DOLOVEX-599999 format. One record per residue (C-alpha): residue in one letter; x, y, z. Coordinates in steps of 0.2 Angstrom, whole numbers, padded with zeros to 4 digits, always signed. Example, Ala and Ser with C-alpha at 12.3 -4.5 7.8 and 13.67 -1.06 7.14 Angstrom:
BEGIN
A+0062-0022+0039S+0068-0005+0036
! end
This chain:
BEGIN
M-0206-1200+0050N-0217-1210+0061T-0213-1227+0069I-0225-1239+0062R-0235-1239+0078E-0238-1222+0077A-0244-1222+0059A-0256-1237+0063L-0263-1224+0077H-0264-1212+0064L-0274-1223+0053L-0286-1228+0066Q-0289-1210+0069M-0293-1205+0051L-0306-1218+0050D-0324-1212+0053L-0331-1229+0060P-0340-1234+0076K-0328-1237+0091G-0323-1256+0091S-0328-1260+0073A-0309-1260+0068N-0292-1263+0073V-0275-1261+0067L-0260-1271+0068P-0243-1264+0065I-0233-1279+0055T-0216-1281+0055D-0211-1297+0043G-0193-1296+0042R-0193-1290+0024R-0206-1276+0025Q-0217-1266+0038F-0235-1262+0034I-0252-1260+0044R-0263-1274+0043L-0284-1264+0044L-0296-1278+0053V-0313-1271+0049D-0330-1277+0055P-0339-1284+0039K-0354-1272+0041Q-0340-1257+0039L-0330-1265+0024R-0339-1251+0012R-0335-1238+0023V-0316-1241+0022E-0314-1244+0003R-0309-1226+0000I-0294-1225+0014P-0276-1222+0006S-0265-1238+0001T-0251-1229+0012V-0251-1220+0027D-0235-1210+0034G-0225-1220+0022Y-0232-1238+0027S-0242-1250+0016V-0260-1252+0021E-0268-1269+0019I-0286-1272+0022E-0294-1287+0029E-0313-1293+0035R-0312-1295+0052Q-0319-1315+0056R-0333-1313+0069A-0329-1322+0085S-0340-1337+0090P-0339-1346+0108L-0334-1364+0110L-0346-1373+0120G-0341-1389+0128
! end
């Protein structure tokens, strides 16, 4: 069995997305371990069919928020 970090990297490799359009976060919150997939809003439709688990870990998909500079 892969570690959660290995599973997160495996998920990222499985995705057919442009470089930089998705991030994976392996999360352990004390009760469970899961992978959060943060996806650029323009690419959300392309990840609708990914499996709900990868290497035994649940996958949660979230739209990645756009960063905006703070001007002062």
